[in-house]
N, C-alpha and C positions, 0 to 999 in steps of 0.2 A: 048377761055377760058369759062369754064362752070360757071353756077351761083354759084355752091358750092365753087369753087375756088375763085371767086370774093368776096363772103361773108367772107371766111377765110382770104383773103388778107386784106379786110376792117377791120376785127377785129384785126389782127396783127398790122395794121397801127395805129389804135386807141390805142392799148396797147403801142406801141413804143412812140407815141406822149405823152401819159400820163406819162410814165416813164421818158421821157425827161423833161417834165414840173416839175416833182417831183425832179429830179436831179438839175435843174436850181434853184428851190426854196431853196434847201439846200445849194447850192454853193453861190448864190447871194441873200441873205436875204434882202439886202438894195434895190434891184431892183424889186423883185417879192415877194409878200406875200406867205407864205406857203399854201398848198392846204387846210389844215384843217381850217385855218383862213379865207380863201376865201369862203369856203362852209358855214362856220358859219355866215359870213357877208351876203351872198346871201340868207340865210334862217332865217334871224333875225325876220321876221314877220310871222304871222300865214298863210296869203295868200301864201307867198312864200314857206312855208313848205308844204302846201297842193298841190301846183303846182309841187313841186319837187317829192312828192310821186306819183302824177298822171303821171308825165313824166316817172318816174322809172317803174311804173306798165305798162305803154304803151310799153316801151322798152322791158321789160321782156315778155310781152304777144306776141309781134310781132317778136322778134328776138331770144329770149332765150328759149321759150317753143317749144318743139318738142317731 
């Protein structure tokens, strides 16, 4: 398996897991908080927002820029 195929499979796996979590949050609101509420809770402080932006920039720089 080539590196390119491995990266594509990884991105597809992340997409499938993300979609699965979104579906579960819509079906079982009593069990799992919706994704938007979870992100809002995780980024409620200034430090957490800065960390989220830095992580997103790192992901974009290393995986999405080509």
